[in-house]
C-alpha positions, 0 to 999 in steps of 0.5 A: 427561347426567344421570339426574335428569330420569328421576325426578320428586319423586313417583317418588323418594318411591315409591322411598324408600317401597319401601326403607322397606317392604322394610327393615321386614321385614329388617335389610338397609339398601338403598341405590339409586343411579342414575348417568348413566354409570360411565365415559368412553370416549375410545377409542370416539371414536378408533375411530369416527373411524378407521372413518369414514375408510373411507366417506370413501374410498368416497365419494371413489372414487364421486365420482372415477368419476363425473368425466371425465379432465380434471384428475382427478388434481389434483382427486382428490388435493385431494378425498381428504383432505377426504372422509376427514376428513369421514367421520371427523368424522361418525362420531366425532360420531355416537359422541359424541352417540348413546349406542347408537353409542358403546356398540357401539365399547366392548368388553363387558368394559370396560363391565362393569369400569367399572360394577363400579368405579363400584359399589365407589366408590358403596358407599364414597361412601354409606357402605353399610358403616356398619351395625351388622351389615354388612347394607348393600346397594347397587343401582347402575343405570348408564344409559349402560352398560345395566347394573345391579350389586348389592353386598352387605356382608359380613353380606349376602354370608354369607347371600345368594349373588351369583347370587340377585340376578339377578331383582332386576337383571331387574326393573330392566332390564325396567322401564327397557326398558318406559320405567318405571324407577321401577316397575322399581326399586320392584319390584326393591327389594320383591323384595330385601326378600323375598329378604333375609327368606327368607335369614334376614337378620332384623330385630332388635327394636332395629333402627334406620334406619341409612342414608337411604331416599332414592334417590341419583340423579346 
């Protein structure tokens, strides 16, 4: 699964233009990153398989109740492992191929932790810390987990409270739910620029574009 199919070249240009527009008002350097998922969750497949055994047993009992007594014990003994395995494979397959099913089986704290770690990794990979006044901001969108995380460098965190990013996150989530991820990102980036300007992250006369404005989409 990849996030690249969600964004055309025109979409990427719109996001890049939004970053340039926001940065024209502030010394903040905004880096949007979209990833298909932040973590792998093999335990979810095992949980699905174990849960799938239960309907397998129920199907076995239903079939046995509908049979006559002739040879039932032998037939039942042979059928039980087959229905159990079928149930386990069916639900494990659903968890593997249907993201919504897999998400249900993953504890929310695990999803949050995975996205936070992926955001920290992206912060380093994209060298968001490489700005003169430590004014880089990472906006990470993790599609599988349905989560957005904003990480500011020290120069941003000194002026912007982490709770102030809530509306930025809401813009992205609303856009994705509406089937318009690009609109959501553009709105969030515009809001981010206004927030930084209001917080006093002022643009200097000699400011340069220190980080690429292009979205990083994986």
